[in-house]
N, C-alpha and C positions, 0 to 999 in steps of 0.2 A: 499483604501483597505477596502471594505465594509464587514460587518459581513456576514457569511454564514447562510442562513435561510433554514432549512429543516423541513417543516411542521410548527409546533408551537415551534420548537427548534431553538434557535438563538445562533450561535457560534461566539464569538468575532473575532477570527482570521480565515480566510477562508483557513485553512490548515488542511488536514487530514494526520496524520502520517501513513505511509503504514504499514500494518500488515505483519511482517516478521517472517517466521518460518524456521527451528524448534528452538524455544526458543530464538529468537533474540529480539522480542518485546513482553515482558510480562508486569507485573504490574509496574516495575521500569520506563521503558521508557514511557509507556502509561500515567502514572500519571504525569510525568514531562511535557509532551506535553500538557496535559489537563490543568495543572496549568499555562502554558504559554499562554493559550487562544485558542489553537487549539483542534482538536479531537485526543485523544490518543487511539491507537488501540492495543489490545492484539491479537496475532495470535493463533488460536485454533488448527492448524494442528499439530498432534502428540504431543500435549502439555503434554500428560501423560508420555512422556519419562522422564520428570523431577521427576516422582514418582518412588520409589524403586520397586514397584510391577508391573510395566508396562508390562513386558514380560508374566506375569501370568494372570493379570486382566486388559488387555489393555483398554477395553471399560469403565470400572469403573474408571480406572486411568485417562483416558482422561476427563471424566465428572468431577471427583473430582478436578483435576488440574485446569480446566477451571474455575470452581466455586471458587476455592481458589484464583486464580489470579485476578478475577473480584473483589472479596471482599477485597483483599489486596490493589488493586488500589483505591477502594472507600474510604479506610481509609486514603489514601495519598492525595486525591484531591476531591474537590466538582465540578470539571470541567466536560467536556463532554467526555465520554468514549465509545469506540466501540470494537467490536470483528470482526476479519476477519475469515471467514469460507469458506473452499473449498467444493463446492457441490459434488466434486468427491470423497471425503473421505467416507469410508464405514459407519461410524457412524454420518453422516451429520445431520440427523433428531434429534438424541439424543443430539448432541452438540448444535444445534440450540435451542432446547427446554431448555437446561440449561441456555443459554444466555438470553432467553426470561423470564424465571423464575426469573433470577437475575435482570431483568429490566435494562439491558444494554441500553444505549441511542441510539446507532446505531449498526446495524450489516451489514457488507459488505459481499456479497455472490459472490464468484468468482469461477473460474475453473469449469465451467459448467453452464447450464441454470437452475436457481432456479424455476422450475415449480411445484414442489411438496412441500407442506407444512405439517409439523407434526400435529398430532392430537391436540396438544396444541392450535394451531392457529385456526383450524376449530371449535373447541369447544368454544373458548373464543371470536373469531371475531377480525378482524384487528382494529376495532374502539375502542376496549377495551384493546389494547396492547400498552404499553408505548414506545416500541422500534420502531425506524424508519428503514425501509428496503432499502438497497442500493445495487442493483446488480452491478457487475463489468463486463464490456464487452470490446471487442476489435473492435467493429464496430457498426455503426448505425443500421445495419440489425439485429444484435443480440439483441440490445436494443428494437427494434420494436417487435421482436418475444416474448420477455419476457413481455413487457407492454401489448401487444395484448392478450396474454394468461391470464394474471392476470385480465385484464378488462373483458374478456369473462367469466372466471371461478370463479373469486372472487368478481367481481364488485368493484374492488379496484386496484390501481396501486402503484408501489414503490414510495418512497418519494424523491428519488434522484437517480442519476446513475453516476458511475465512468467509464470513458472511458480511458483504459490503452493502450497506443500506443506501437510500436515495440522497443522503446528504454529502456523499463523497465528492471528490474532485475528479476531473478527467472524464473519460467516457463512462457512461452509467448503464447498468444492466436493467434499465426501466424504460417504459414508454414515456414520451414527453408529457402526456396527460396524467401520468402517475406522479409527477414532480411538482404538483401544485399544493394547495393548502391542505389536501387530504392525504398527504404522503403516509405510507405505512410506517409506523415507528420501528426503529432498529431493534428495540427491546422485544417487539412481537416477532420479528424475523429470527432473532436469537432463540427465543423460547421454542418456536416451531422447529427450528433446525436441531436444537438439543434433543427434542422429543424424537425426531426422525433418526438421528444418529445413534441414539441409545439402543436401537434394535441391532445395529451393526456392531456396537461395542459388545453386546451379549454374544452375538454369533461368532465374532472373531476373538473374543476374550481379551480385549485390549481397550485402554482408555483412548478416546479420540476427542481431543479438545476442540471446542468451537471458539473461534476468535472473531471479535467484533471489529468492524471497520466502517468508516463513513461518518463524518461529523464529530469525531472524538478528538478533542483538542486539549482539554484540561484534565488534571487529576480527578476532578469531580466527575467529569464525563466518564472517565475510566472506572471509577468506583461504582457509579450508578449502573452502568451496563453490565458490570460483572455480577451485580445482584440478580441479573436475569439469566445467569447460567454461562456467560462467557468466561473462559479461562484465561483469556488474554485479549489484547487490543492491537489493532493495526493503525498507526498514525503516520500520515504523510505530510500534510500541510504544516504541522507543528515543527517539522525538521527542515523546512525549506529555508527559514530565516536563521540558519546557523552558520557559523564561520566555516564549518567543514563541508557544507552542502556544495556540490560540484557545479551548481549554476552560477552565472555571473552576479555581481552585486546589483546590477540593474534589475535582474529578474527578482531578486529578493526584495528590492525596494518597491517593486510593483505590489507585493503583499503588504508591506508596511504602509504604503500610501493609500491602499484600497479602503473604501468604506463598505458597509454591508450591502448597500445598493449597487455597488460596482460588481458584485459577484452574481453572474447571470448564467442562464442556460442557453446554449446555442445548438443548432443543428450541425453536427459534424459531417464532413464530406463522406465519411465511411458509413453513414446511415444510422448513427446513434446520437442521442442527446449527450451534451457534455457541459460540465460546469467550469466556467473560466472567469478571469478578471477582465472586465470590459475595458477596451481601449480603442484607439482610432482604427486599428486593423479590424477588430470585431465589428465596429460600426459600419465600416466600408463594405464588409462582406454581407452584413445584414441588408444593406441598401442594394445589393445585387452586383456590386462591383467585383469582378473576377481578378484573380492574380495568376496570370499565365505561367505555366511551368512545363518542363519536359520530364517525363517519367521514364527512367532507365529500366525500371522493373516494377512489377506490381507487388509492393512489400506487404500489403494487407489483402487477404483473399477477397474481402467484401468491397474493396474500393473500385469504383467505376471511374478510373483515372481520366478517361477521355471526356467525361461529362461533369466532373466536379469543379467548383470555382477556384480551388487552391489545393496545394499539397499539404495535408495535415502534418506529415512528418517534418517537412522543411520548415513549416511555420513554428512548430514546437522547438526545433533545433535552433532556429533563428533567435527565438525568445531566450532559450537557455544560454546562448552566447551573448545576450544583452541587446540584440536587435529587435526591440519590441515594436518598431515601425513596420516590420515585416513578419510579425507573429504575435502570439499571446501566451499568457500563462494559465495553464490548468490550475484549479485551486478548489479546495473543499469549502463547504458552506461557512466555516468559521475562520477562514484565512484572514479576514479583516481584523481579527484579534491580535495579529502580529504587531509588535511595537518597536522591536529592535533586533539587531543581529547579535547573536550571542553563541558561546560554545555549546556543543551538544551536552556536555556534562552539566552545564548550568540549566539547560532545558529539562533534563532528566531530574535534576534536583528539585526544580519547581513543580514538576508533575508529582513527584513523591510527596512533597509537602502538602500539596493541594489534595492528593488522594487521602492521606492520613487525617488531614483537617476535616474532610468530609466524613470519613469513617467515624472519627471520634465525636463529631457534631451529631451524627445520627444516633450514636450510642447514648450520648447525653440526653438527647431529645426523648428517646425511648425510656430512659431512666427517670428523667425529671417530669416529662409529660408536656402537655400543650403550652405550659407557661414558659417553656424554653425558647430563647431567642439567641441565636449564635452571635449576633452583633452586640449583644449587651453583656456577654460573658468573656472574661479574660481567660483564654484557654491555658495560658501558662500557669494559672492558679489551680486548674483541675487536672492537667496532664502532667505527669512527673517530668522534672527537668531532664533534658537530653544533654549528652556531652557535646562540647563544642565541635561543630562539623566544619571541616575545611574542604573547599572545592579543589584546591591545588593538588 
C-alpha cells in the first residue's frame, strides 16, 4: 500500500474519505481521517444549514460555515484536509474561493464539469495556489473533456481525478437505466480513465493519479481496484458509522440496521438518480405524497423548486440531525455491511488488515496454484510474525 502522491503532496494512506452532505462529513470526521493518514474531506454542500441565520443569509452562512469548519479541522489535525464542492450549487465560485483562501490541501469538484474558475484563481495563477484540484467524474470521456479544456484555456491540468462508479451513494452521474444488472464495472471505468489521462501526464510531464470511488468498502475492494490502475480510493459509507462522523447516532444506526434490500435507487428532485436507505419518508415520496416547503433561494442550479415534491437539502439535513421521519440517508451499495459504530482509527486498521490479507492470499495462490484455498491455510504459518500492534 503505497503513499498517494498528488503533485508535491504525499499522503501516507491512499484513502480519501468521501465528502458527504448535508452535514455528514464536517471537521470532526475529516480531522479524524487526516490524523489516521488519509485525506479527510469536509462537504461544502448546504454547509450553512448548520448556521442559525441560514434562511435569511444563505450565501454568507455557507461561506462562514465552510471557513469555520476548515479552521476547526486545522486545529484538530496537521494531516491532509480537503473540501468536496458541487459545481452545480449556485454559490460554487464563492465557496471555491473560500476553500482556496483557507489554503485547503485538496478540493474535489463534482456534480458538473469544473470549467469555470473564480477570479481568485485567474488573478493568482494555479502555480501560486497551495490547493490541489481534483475533479470527480463518472467516465473517461468526462475526464478528457475537463483535462482538454483546462489544457487549452489554462495551460494547466488538474492534479488528480476521482472516478466514481455506479455503486456509489448519493447523487449518481449515471442514467437510471444504467444502474440495473448491466452496470459498467468500476474496474473498466478506471482502466479507460488511466488510458486517457496518460496523454496529459506526458504532455504536462507530471503524474496524475486516478482515484477510484463507488462501492469500495473493504480492504479487499481497495486492493482489487488498485490492480486496475487506481492509485488510491475514495470511501464514504465506510466512515459514516464512526464515532467521529458528524452525523447523529440515529443516522448511523440507519446504516447498521439496513439490509441489502433496503438500499434503493430513487429519483431525486434535482433530476438525478440517487442511492439511499429506504424508509417511510422514501416510501411516501414514491407514492406521490409531497412535502411542502418554502425555498428562500435556489441552492442548486438544476432544481425546479416550484415543482419538486420536497427539498432535497432540507431532507438530508433533517436526516443528518437524526430526524429520519422527515428525511433519508444517502448510502453506497455496501452500506448494509456496517455492523457497529467504531473509531476511525479502528476502521483504518481493519481496512489495512483486509488489504494485506487479500494481497498475500493472491500471492500465495499464484505461487501454489489452483490447489490453494485461503480458508484452509493458516496465514500466520506462512506470513512472518508481525510485532504487536496497538490501536491506542
